[in-house]
MISE-776609 format. One record per residue (C-alpha): x, z, y; residue in three letters. Coordinates in steps of 0.5 Angstrom, whole numbers, padded with zeros to 4 digits, always signed. Layout:
REM residues N
XZYala
...
//
This chain:
REM residues 336
+0000+0000+0000met
+0002-0001+0007arg
-0001-0001+0014asp
-0002-0007+0018val
-0003-0007+0025leu
-0006-0013+0030val
-0006-0013+0037pro
-0013-0012+0040leu
-0013-0018+0044gln
-0011-0025+0040val
-0011-0032+0043asp
-0012-0037+0038met
-0009-0043+0041ala
-0004-0046+0036leu
+0002-0049+0038pro
+0002-0057+0041pro
+0001-0062+0035gly
+0008-0064+0032gly
+0011-0058+0034ser
+0017-0056+0029thr
+0020-0049+0027leu
+0026-0048+0031tyr
+0031-0042+0029thr
+0037-0040+0033thr
+0042-0034+0033ser
+0048-0031+0036gly
+0052-0025+0038thr
+0052-0021+0045ala
+0052-0014+0047met
+0056-0012+0041gly
+0050-0014+0037thr
+0046-0020+0034gly
+0040-0024+0037trp
+0036-0029+0034ser
+0030-0033+0036ala
+0025-0037+0032arg
+0020-0041+0036leu
+0015-0047+0035met
+0019-0053+0039leu
+0014-0057+0042pro
+0015-0065+0041pro
+0021-0067+0046gly
+0024-0060+0047ala
+0031-0060+0046asp
+0033-0054+0041gly
+0040-0054+0043ala
+0039-0054+0051ala
+0034-0048+0049leu
+0040-0044+0045thr
+0044-0045+0051leu
+0039-0042+0056ala
+0038-0036+0052leu
+0046-0035+0051arg
+0046-0035+0059arg
+0041-0030+0060glu
+0044-0025+0055leu
+0051-0027+0058asp
+0048-0025+0065glu
+0046-0018+0062ile
+0052-0017+0059val
+0056-0018+0066ala
+0051-0014+0070gln
+0049-0008+0065met
+0055-0007+0060ser
+0058-0001+0060his
+0064-0004+0055trp
+0066-0009+0060glu
+0070-0006+0065pro
+0069-0011+0070asp
+0061-0011+0069ser
+0057-0009+0075leu
+0055-0002+0071leu
+0062-0001+0070ser
+0064-0002+0077arg
+0058+0003+0080tyr
+0061+0008+0075asn
+0068+0008+0078his
+0065+0007+0085ala
+0067+0013+0090pro
+0062+0018+0092ala
+0057+0016+0098gly
+0057+0009+0096ser
+0051+0004+0096trp
+0051-0002+0091his
+0046-0008+0092ala
+0043-0009+0085leu
+0041-0016+0083pro
+0034-0017+0080pro
+0036-0016+0073gln
+0040-0010+0074cys
+0034-0007+0079phe
+0029-0008+0074asp
+0032-0004+0069val
+0035+0001+0074ala
+0028+0002+0077asp
+0024+0003+0070tyr
+0029+0007+0067ala
+0029+0012+0073leu
+0022+0012+0073arg
+0022+0014+0065val
+0027+0019+0067his
+0022+0022+0072asp
+0016+0022+0068asp
+0019+0025+0062ser
+0022+0031+0066gly
+0029+0029+0065gly
+0028+0028+0057ala
+0030+0021+0058tyr
+0036+0020+0063asp
+0040+0013+0064pro
+0045+0017+0068ala
+0047+0021+0062gly
+0054+0017+0061gly
+0058+0024+0061gln
+0054+0027+0055leu
+0055+0020+0051val
+0062+0020+0052asn
+0063+0027+0051leu
+0060+0026+0044trp
+0064+0020+0042gly
+0058+0015+0043phe
+0061+0011+0049gly
+0066+0006+0050ala
+0072+0010+0049thr
+0074+0016+0045arg
+0069+0014+0040arg
+0067+0019+0034tyr
+0069+0014+0029asp
+0076+0014+0032gln
+0082+0018+0029ala
+0083+0025+0033gly
+0076+0025+0036phe
+0073+0032+0036his
+0066+0034+0038ala
+0065+0038+0044pro
+0065+0046+0045asp
+0060+0049+0049ala
+0064+0050+0055ala
+0065+0043+0056ala
+0058+0041+0055ile
+0056+0047+0060gly
+0061+0044+0065ala
+0057+0037+0064val
+0050+0040+0065leu
+0053+0044+0071ala
+0054+0038+0075gln
+0048+0034+0072arg
+0043+0035+0079gly
+0049+0033+0083ala
+0050+0027+0079arg
+0044+0023+0079gln
+0044+0017+0082pro
+0039+0015+0088leu
+0035+0008+0088leu
+0033+0006+0095asp
+0027+0001+0092arg
+0026-0002+0099ala
+0033-0005+0100thr
+0034-0005+0092arg
+0041-0001+0093arg
+0043+0005+0088leu
+0047+0011+0091leu
+0053+0013+0087gln
+0053+0020+0089pro
+0060+0022+0086gly
+0061+0022+0078gly
+0055+0019+0076ala
+0056+0015+0070leu
+0050+0010+0068leu
+0049+0008+0061asp
+0043+0003+0060phe
+0044+0002+0052ser
+0037+0005+0051ser
+0034+0000+0055val
+0038-0006+0056ala
+0037-0009+0049lys
+0030-0009+0050gly
+0030-0012+0057tyr
+0035-0017+0054ala
+0029-0019+0049val
+0024-0019+0055asp
+0029-0024+0059cys
+0029-0028+0052met
+0022-0029+0052ala
+0021-0031+0059arg
+0027-0036+0059cys
+0023-0039+0053leu
+0016-0039+0057glu
+0019-0042+0063gln
+0021-0048+0059arg
+0014-0049+0056ser
+0015-0045+0049val
+0009-0040+0048arg
+0010-0039+0041his
+0016-0035+0039tyr
+0019-0028+0036val
+0026-0026+0039val
+0030-0021+0037glu
+0036-0017+0039ala
+0039-0011+0035gly
+0033-0010+0032gly
+0028-0010+0038glu
+0023-0015+0038leu
+0018-0019+0042arg
+0013-0024+0040gly
+0008-0029+0042ala
+0003-0034+0040gly
+0003-0036+0032val
+0006-0041+0027lys
+0004-0048+0026ala
-0001-0045+0021asn
-0004-0040+0025gly
-0001-0034+0022glu
+0002-0029+0027pro
+0009-0027+0027trp
+0009-0022+0022trp
+0015-0017+0023val
+0016-0011+0018glu
+0017-0004+0022ile
+0024-0001+0021glu
+0024+0004+0015ala
+0028+0010+0015val
+0034+0008+0010pro
+0035+0015+0007asp
+0028+0018+0006ala
+0027+0016-0001gly
+0021+0011+0001gly
+0017+0017+0002ser
+0013+0014+0008ala
+0008+0008+0008thr
+0011+0002+0010gln
+0008-0002+0016ala
+0008-0009+0018val
+0005-0011+0025val
+0003-0018+0028ala
+0008-0019+0034leu
+0003-0023+0038his
+0003-0021+0045gly
+0007-0015+0043leu
+0014-0012+0043ala
+0017-0007+0038ile
+0023-0002+0038ala
+0025+0004+0034thr
+0030+0010+0035ser
+0032+0013+0029gly
+0037+0018+0027asp
+0040+0014+0022tyr
+0043+0009+0026arg
+0049+0012+0029arg
+0051+0019+0027tyr
+0056+0024+0024tyr
+0056+0031+0021arg
+0058+0037+0026his
+0058+0043+0022gly
+0051+0043+0018ala
+0048+0039+0023arg
+0047+0031+0024arg
+0050+0029+0031ala
+0046+0023+0032ala
+0047+0018+0038his
+0040+0020+0041thr
+0042+0026+0046leu
+0038+0031+0049asp
+0040+0031+0057pro
+0037+0038+0058arg
+0041+0041+0053ser
+0047+0037+0052gly
+0046+0037+0045tyr
+0044+0031+0040pro
+0037+0032+0038val
+0035+0037+0033asp
+0028+0037+0033asn
+0027+0034+0026gly
+0025+0027+0028leu
+0028+0021+0023ala
+0025+0016+0028ser
+0020+0014+0033val
+0017+0007+0034thr
+0014+0004+0040val
+0009-0002+0041leu
+0008-0004+0048ala
+0007-0011+0052pro
+0015-0011+0054thr
+0021-0009+0050cys
+0024-0006+0056met
+0018-0001+0055ala
+0018+0000+0048ala
+0026+0001+0048asp
+0026+0006+0053ala
+0020+0010+0051leu
+0022+0010+0044ser
+0028+0014+0046thr
+0024+0019+0051ala
+0019+0020+0045leu
+0025+0022+0040thr
+0028+0027+0045val
+0021+0030+0047leu
+0020+0031+0039gly
+0014+0031+0035pro
+0009+0035+0039asp
+0011+0034+0046glu
+0013+0027+0045gly
+0006+0026+0041leu
+0002+0029+0047ala
+0006+0025+0052phe
+0004+0019+0048ala
-0003+0021+0048glu
-0003+0022+0055ala
-0001+0015+0057arg
-0004+0011+0052ala
+0003+0009+0048ile
+0002+0006+0041ala
+0008+0011+0038ala
+0009+0013+0031arg
+0013+0019+0029phe
+0017+0020+0022leu
+0019+0027+0022ala
+0024+0030+0016arg
+0021+0035+0012ala
+0023+0038+0005pro
+0018+0034+0001gly
+0020+0027+0005gly
+0017+0024+0011leu
+0011+0027+0016val
+0008+0021+0019asp
+0004+0022+0025thr
+0002+0017+0030ala
-0002+0016+0037ser
-0009+0014+0038ser
-0006+0008+0041ala
-0002+0006+0035trp
-0008+0008+0030arg
-0013+0003+0034ala
-0008-0003+0032leu
-0009-0001+0025leu
-0013-0006+0021gln
//
């Protein structure tokens, strides 16, 4: 048995006659990306692939914390009191990420780069490199003590971002989702309306295949849970999906699993029992950021947050007998 989720509104329009299935893929942002689409007659698949690559390259140039010359890296090393004009892509991401930060009471923090580095999940001093050791309470406390003073300020009217001094932005929990949205927009601007695009496991889809079937996607399972949760598939028809899981990047810190999702309020990796949170949303940027925010909030507070905002979210929590599966009302409304 498995759950089947279908959007509440479905557009039954088929791809143009003579359309063919076209698949393309590549690497960007340290991960793989792919696109499957119904290529209209006369459209150039190679040109579409090039356009998608250019979109992703621009996102890397602006928002990668791995590239020392990216806009984000330059901001992170800029002097205190400096203002930085943001191009449209970076502004969109910063604007949304800071709104989720405020809405979640700081459970989601795009300026948490200091903690990310401290726990070995940043671009340097990686947890999987020789000589790494987990931070002690004093080091964590020192970062938390500066948290308030290191919050960036976004002037939305002028689209400028203030570097207060020492703020380290890390968009890794939102930029991939935004990249997927950019891929979708790139295709739609070129009259491709039937597609599914993906980057690093985050997906967005629209339209249908030639036979009228939607783009069915299996929701990511927890690999180390023994298959105890109900499998689920979703019709990515005007929807995006993202999953945050404690099994993706982690190491053992004593008896605890130090997962890459950190609670910026405590300074420690999340330890609330959640194995994964999956979010369905109209945009992948929202699904990406919200799945992280809900993971930090935990199974109870996170569910209440999702219910209050009509977020379609599924929570899988670890328990002695397997996984406990809980979903918001908006998620259950999609079940067929």
